[in-house]
C-alpha positions as MATLAB code, in Angstrom:
seq = 'MTNLNHPGIVKIFDVEEDSEYFYIIEEVAYGTPIEEYCRQQASFSEENVLDFGLQLCDILEYLHLQRPNPIVYLDLKPEHLIIIKDRIKLIDYGQAKRLIKGRDVYANQCTEGFTPPEIISGSPISERTDIYELGCVLYYLYYKEYYSGEFHKKPVNENLSRLTQKLLCKMLKKEPEKRFASMGEVKKEIAKAKSRLGEGQNLDRHLKKVKNIYVLGSAKRVGATWVSISLVSYLNSVKFNNAVYIEDNTSDFIRKLAAADVRLQDRQGIYRLCNFQGMPRYEEGVDIMPQKDYYIYDAGNVSSITQITDRIEDEALILVVIDGSYWEWQEQLNNIRALETLYTVRVIFNCENKKLKDEFDKTFCGKAYSLGRIDNPFLVNRRIRSFWEQVLK';
ca = [
       0.000    0.000    0.000;
       2.905    2.346    0.619;
       3.724    2.449   -3.100;
       0.349    3.941   -4.071;
       0.651    7.349   -5.692;
      -2.552    9.060   -6.824;
      -3.848   12.619   -6.172;
      -7.156   11.202   -4.876;
      -5.504    8.860   -2.379;
      -3.986    9.960    0.918;
      -0.348    8.967    1.079;
       0.275    5.815    3.138;
       3.669    6.008    4.781;
       3.770    2.701    6.618;
       1.723   -0.296    7.728;
       2.536   -1.957   11.045;
       0.929   -4.713   13.060;
       1.008   -6.274   16.470;
      -0.649   -9.389   17.830;
      -4.116   -7.836   17.573;
      -4.223   -4.939   15.099;
      -2.901   -3.433   11.891;
      -1.781    0.210   12.071;
      -1.815    2.358    8.926;
       0.219    5.565    9.070;
      -1.295    8.033    6.583;
      -0.718   11.603    5.503;
      -2.771   14.237    7.306;
      -5.321   15.688    4.862;
      -7.390   18.756    5.773;
     -10.663   18.953    3.884;
     -14.447   19.116    4.207;
     -16.278   15.819    4.814;
     -18.529   15.193    1.825;
     -21.680   15.028    3.982;
     -20.953   18.501    5.316;
     -20.063   19.688    1.816;
     -23.471   18.507    0.576;
     -25.267   20.295    3.398;
     -23.465   23.535    2.507;
     -24.788   23.405   -1.065;
     -28.214   24.901   -1.735;
     -28.668   22.123   -4.294;
     -26.487   19.271   -5.420;
     -27.060   18.876   -9.129;
     -26.857   15.758  -11.251;
     -23.776   17.234  -12.893;
     -22.095   17.600   -9.474;
     -22.878   13.978   -8.643;
     -21.541   12.708  -11.974;
     -18.405   14.821  -11.640;
     -17.656   13.329   -8.225;
     -18.487    9.919   -9.675;
     -15.824   10.366  -12.355;
     -13.264   11.330   -9.718;
     -14.073    8.274   -7.618;
     -13.952    6.031  -10.699;
     -10.481    7.322  -11.427;
      -9.317    6.539   -7.883;
     -10.913    3.095   -7.721;
      -9.754    2.146  -11.202;
      -6.202    3.014  -10.138;
      -6.532    0.612   -7.189;
      -8.098   -2.114   -9.328;
      -5.279   -1.920  -11.874;
      -2.551   -2.586   -9.339;
      -0.503   -5.602  -10.387;
       0.001   -8.441   -9.739;
      -2.766   -8.177   -7.117;
      -5.576   -5.635   -7.611;
      -6.683   -3.692   -4.546;
     -10.394   -3.558   -3.682;
     -11.324   -0.699   -1.352;
     -14.432   -2.355    0.180;
     -15.514    0.475    2.489;
     -16.775    3.254    0.248;
     -19.110    5.567    2.151;
     -19.487    9.322    2.784;
     -17.430    9.238    5.989;
     -14.369    8.224    3.966;
     -14.660   11.024    1.401;
     -13.342   14.540    1.933;
     -13.366   17.525   -0.416;
     -10.232   19.596   -0.908;
     -10.665   22.447   -3.399;
     -13.604   20.700   -5.127;
     -11.583   17.484   -5.514;
     -12.404   14.221   -3.729;
      -9.847   12.462   -1.580;
     -10.390    8.890   -0.423;
      -9.263    8.185    3.133;
      -9.172    5.200    5.538;
      -7.895    2.035    3.885;
      -8.455   -0.218    6.877;
     -10.790   -2.610    5.024;
      -8.969   -2.687    1.668;
      -7.887   -6.111    0.408;
      -5.723   -7.429   -2.384;
      -7.278   -9.941   -4.758;
      -5.256  -13.076   -5.410;
      -5.693  -14.937   -8.677;
      -7.264  -18.346   -8.186;
      -8.205  -17.684   -4.578;
     -11.523  -16.469   -3.140;
     -11.308  -13.342   -0.987;
     -13.990  -12.406    1.539;
     -14.930   -9.319    3.537;
     -17.106   -8.902    6.600;
     -17.635   -5.189    7.260;
     -21.212   -3.865    7.057;
     -22.364   -0.244    6.787;
     -26.099    0.334    6.413;
     -26.956    1.596    2.950;
     -23.542    0.831    1.448;
     -22.850   -2.884    1.888;
     -23.069   -5.097   -1.220;
     -25.209   -8.259   -1.077;
     -22.189  -10.540   -1.604;
     -20.592   -9.301    1.628;
     -23.846   -9.767    3.554;
     -24.230  -13.315    2.201;
     -20.580  -14.223    2.812;
     -19.789  -14.700   -0.888;
     -16.430  -13.847   -2.499;
     -15.749  -10.200   -3.303;
     -14.319   -8.668   -6.488;
     -13.814   -5.322   -8.208;
     -17.576   -5.317   -8.806;
     -18.045   -5.032   -5.045;
     -16.562   -1.533   -5.235;
     -18.841   -0.760   -8.196;
     -21.888   -1.495   -6.047;
     -20.571    0.677   -3.220;
     -19.866    3.519   -5.658;
     -23.475    3.256   -6.863;
     -24.625    3.559   -3.237;
     -22.507    6.690   -2.747;
     -23.804    8.356   -5.928;
     -27.359    7.434   -4.896;
     -26.776    9.030   -1.510;
     -25.280   12.194   -2.988;
     -28.270   12.723   -5.250;
     -31.213   11.514   -3.154;
     -29.785   12.549    0.248;
     -30.732    9.185    1.733;
     -29.142    5.776    2.157;
     -29.806    3.151   -0.466;
     -32.407    0.641    0.755;
     -31.575   -2.093   -1.730;
     -34.642   -1.487   -3.909;
     -33.685    1.105   -6.532;
     -36.212   -0.167   -9.091;
     -39.050    0.363   -6.585;
     -38.171    3.970   -5.840;
     -40.475    6.534   -7.514;
     -38.771    7.827  -10.651;
     -37.088   11.181  -10.223;
     -38.018   13.016  -13.422;
     -35.202   15.503  -12.891;
     -32.631   12.724  -13.123;
     -31.682   11.878  -16.696;
     -32.552    8.480  -18.105;
     -28.882    7.668  -18.705;
     -27.984    8.333  -15.068;
     -30.913    6.277  -13.826;
     -29.904    3.348  -16.046;
     -26.311    3.752  -14.869;
     -27.259    3.597  -11.184;
     -29.632    0.713  -11.773;
     -26.872   -1.388  -13.327;
     -24.289   -0.476  -10.682;
     -26.727   -1.495   -7.956;
     -27.670   -4.912   -9.318;
     -27.793   -7.492   -6.530;
     -25.985  -10.058   -8.662;
     -22.337   -8.992   -9.196;
     -22.229  -10.540  -12.689;
     -25.037   -8.187  -13.825;
     -23.091   -5.059  -12.857;
     -20.485   -3.370  -15.018;
     -17.454   -5.590  -15.566;
     -14.887   -2.957  -14.591;
     -14.501    0.505  -13.143;
     -13.285    1.621  -16.570;
     -16.707    0.747  -18.014;
     -18.424    2.706  -15.236;
     -16.203    5.722  -15.910;
     -17.045    5.595  -19.615;
     -20.803    5.496  -18.934;
     -20.642    8.300  -16.344;
     -18.728   10.473  -18.815;
     -21.370    9.697  -21.451;
     -24.216   10.616  -19.083;
     -22.479   13.847  -18.093;
     -21.835   14.839  -21.718;
     -25.515   14.387  -22.522;
     -26.851   16.493  -19.639;
     -26.988   19.631  -21.755;
     -29.295   18.064  -24.316;
     -32.410   18.516  -22.204;
     -31.530   22.151  -21.522;
     -30.877   22.751  -25.227;
     -34.172   21.103  -26.069;
     -36.108   23.363  -23.699;
     -34.309   26.410  -25.061;
     -34.939   25.525  -28.716;
     -38.620   24.672  -28.284;
     -39.209   27.620  -25.913;
     -42.992   27.917  -25.437;
     -43.864   24.983  -27.681;
     -45.795   22.260  -25.876;
     -47.717   20.640  -28.727;
     -46.076   19.252  -31.866;
     -48.259   18.098  -34.759;
     -46.907   15.653  -37.327;
     -48.828   15.881  -40.605;
     -48.519   13.495  -43.524;
     -48.761   15.298  -46.842;
     -50.318   12.140  -48.332;
     -51.087    8.557  -47.342;
     -48.192    6.294  -46.352;
     -45.496    8.977  -46.267;
     -44.376    7.849  -42.784;
     -45.984   10.407  -40.452;
     -46.658    7.768  -37.775;
     -43.099    6.408  -37.941;
     -41.792    9.995  -37.646;
     -44.084   10.680  -34.660;
     -42.942    7.556  -32.815;
     -39.299    8.382  -33.517;
     -39.733   11.921  -32.182;
     -41.354   10.757  -28.924;
     -38.650    8.118  -28.446;
     -35.957   10.760  -28.976;
     -37.505   13.316  -26.607;
     -37.832   10.729  -23.838;
     -34.245    9.577  -24.361;
     -33.038   13.145  -23.808;
     -35.160   13.949  -20.792;
     -36.859   11.124  -18.972;
     -40.627   10.733  -19.303;
     -41.299   14.148  -20.858;
     -43.221   13.369  -24.073;
     -46.212   11.307  -25.156;
     -47.519   10.256  -28.571;
     -51.210   10.956  -29.262;
     -52.935    9.121  -32.094;
     -54.899   11.991  -33.617;
     -56.214    9.985  -36.570;
     -58.491    7.007  -37.234;
     -55.858    4.430  -38.244;
     -55.873    2.585  -34.877;
     -52.213    1.881  -35.654;
     -50.985    1.692  -32.038;
     -53.406   -1.090  -31.075;
     -52.657   -2.969  -34.306;
     -48.922   -2.707  -33.666;
     -49.379   -3.875  -30.065;
     -51.314   -6.910  -31.305;
     -48.379   -7.785  -33.588;
     -45.570   -6.982  -31.140;
     -46.031   -8.097  -27.527;
     -43.232   -5.786  -26.399;
     -45.538   -2.783  -26.920;
     -47.593   -3.072  -23.747;
     -50.677   -1.235  -22.523;
     -50.046    0.164  -19.053;
     -53.119    1.962  -17.743;
     -54.028    3.268  -21.176;
     -50.507    4.293  -22.195;
     -48.617    1.976  -24.560;
     -44.901    1.704  -23.790;
     -41.827    0.290  -25.492;
     -38.243    1.411  -24.795;
     -38.397    5.239  -24.617;
     -41.774    5.410  -26.347;
     -45.029    6.272  -24.588;
     -48.180    6.603  -26.645;
     -51.950    6.870  -26.471;
     -54.173    5.243  -29.088;
     -57.309    7.066  -30.156;
     -59.979    6.928  -27.444;
     -63.680    7.698  -27.619;
     -64.929   10.998  -26.257;
     -65.247   10.986  -22.493;
     -62.082    8.960  -21.869;
     -59.720   11.277  -20.010;
     -56.327    9.730  -19.248;
     -54.104   12.482  -20.656;
     -50.823   12.365  -18.676;
     -48.941   15.484  -17.622;
     -45.957   15.916  -19.958;
     -43.707   18.651  -21.265;
     -44.481   17.769  -24.887;
     -47.465   16.247  -26.667;
     -46.815   14.771  -30.109;
     -49.982   14.552  -32.201;
     -49.908   12.094  -35.099;
     -52.474   13.847  -37.300;
     -52.071   11.331  -40.106;
     -52.772   12.297  -43.716;
     -53.931   15.899  -43.987;
     -54.824   16.861  -47.535;
     -56.551   20.126  -46.641;
     -55.361   22.889  -44.336;
     -58.841   23.393  -42.905;
     -58.753   19.816  -41.615;
     -56.142   20.723  -39.043;
     -56.005   24.467  -38.350;
     -59.226   24.575  -36.355;
     -57.699   22.396  -33.613;
     -54.126   23.724  -33.359;
     -53.176   26.569  -31.019;
     -50.924   29.410  -32.223;
     -47.715   28.271  -30.524;
     -47.684   24.723  -31.891;
     -44.835   23.354  -33.991;
     -45.904   21.668  -37.234;
     -43.844   18.904  -38.840;
     -44.944   18.122  -42.400;
     -43.746   14.780  -43.794;
     -43.281   14.528  -47.568;
     -41.993   11.612  -49.625;
     -40.631   11.260  -53.161;
     -44.003   11.488  -54.951;
     -42.880   14.463  -57.031;
     -46.161   14.749  -58.980;
     -47.871   15.812  -55.726;
     -45.243   18.264  -54.520;
     -46.789   21.452  -55.873;
     -50.117   20.955  -54.130;
     -48.326   19.892  -50.957;
     -46.078   22.957  -51.054;
     -49.130   25.203  -51.405;
     -50.454   23.687  -48.178;
     -47.091   24.188  -46.480;
     -46.991   27.866  -47.471;
     -50.457   28.357  -46.035;
     -49.412   26.665  -42.777;
     -46.317   28.860  -42.552;
     -48.515   31.956  -42.340;
     -50.000   30.590  -39.111;
     -47.404   28.384  -37.416;
     -43.766   27.423  -37.126;
     -43.333   24.681  -39.727;
     -40.558   22.155  -40.380;
     -40.561   19.997  -43.522;
     -39.249   16.426  -43.302;
     -38.362   14.748  -46.587;
     -38.848   11.041  -45.927;
     -37.137    9.472  -48.925;
     -33.682    7.955  -49.397;
     -33.333    8.991  -53.050;
     -30.728   11.780  -53.089;
     -31.654   12.962  -56.607;
     -35.274   13.385  -55.568;
     -34.144   15.244  -52.440;
     -32.100   17.642  -54.597;
     -35.089   18.168  -56.885;
     -37.366   18.795  -53.916;
     -34.946   21.368  -52.472;
     -35.039   23.267  -55.773;
     -38.835   23.168  -55.848;
     -39.286   24.002  -52.173;
     -36.742   26.849  -52.007;
     -36.429   26.307  -48.281;
     -34.920   24.025  -45.634;
     -36.125   20.429  -45.713;
     -34.707   17.860  -43.310;
     -33.798   14.496  -44.798;
     -34.660   11.605  -42.496;
     -33.690    8.582  -44.540;
     -34.754    5.057  -43.741;
     -36.086    4.157  -40.270;
     -36.414    0.412  -39.788;
     -37.228    0.719  -36.094;
     -38.779    4.041  -34.936;
     -38.396    3.031  -31.278;
     -34.601    2.945  -31.616;
     -32.652    6.135  -30.857;
     -29.178    5.850  -32.327;
     -26.586    8.481  -33.191;
     -28.083    9.212  -36.619;
     -31.613    9.661  -35.255;
     -30.347   11.824  -32.410;
     -28.437   14.073  -34.808;
     -31.475   14.347  -37.089;
     -33.858   15.491  -34.341;
     -31.305   17.893  -32.883;
     -31.234   19.631  -36.283;
     -35.010   19.671  -36.721;
     -35.724   21.056  -33.255;
     -33.113   23.824  -33.264;
];
């Protein structure tokens, strides 16, 4: 232990023992205990938590990469974390153990709210034991309470991003093999979650007062429903649980899709799959409209402006979906021009043919966003994310 050299680790000068105890002689470090530091903050943001998480990952990864025998800290809790100039320092290595290849190593210390199940059950420990304890610490820093062992039963905190929630959920799995395989993986996912925090703020800034978004198909089968589902899935991937799809047409597509795909499940009137949440068309008198930041109306095929304008408020955003049927463009563009006098309108060209896209751009004389092929509208990958970021600017 005396050869450890990391800015987040107090220097260990010597380790001595007698017939009863080990004695660790450490550097004196003056800082603010993290519990007190948290109390001093008016609010402890998700970004603060993730930043401290990255620092702790760096420290723990350093210990885990010690060779030939990795060091597992085994006693991660607020009392062992101090803040010195906004940097975390890990103190008290009394429970740390070295892992030995081919030999099971056990631990027996228990701290309420921070002890992994494998220690409680007397099973062997590993680097994943520290991953669980780190999850408990991050949970504590954000929720200001000890982890009870039932993260999935806690009411969802809508202010906590989906990525961070998924991250904590995986770190806090009861079975070690279901957690991240290494602290390096945890660090990568925390960095990813932190880098994506600004997306929700950018989204709110771009959409400003917009609450309702209407997706209109310029003709039948141009993909308005697929576009609507993709948009809801994207919005909910950016900011947890903040958008819902509303089937504002007579296709009954959501129920038909649910009948064909058992993964799309009806939960109290709202159909859910991955990031998607959607309402099929209900008869008048059925009132189950959830409270959301954004409502995405799939208005289906709208061939006449008067079909839609009487039910859209002034501050709505209109997305018009057009395909490569060039013989219909002129009439469709006339409708778009009329809509633009009343609302903010974005045009989505849903066709993979680049020549047709170039021709449409010349005819339209404006900005049209090219979506390309969507095989699975519930999937939010890098291309889909980039597309919606451009459309919603």
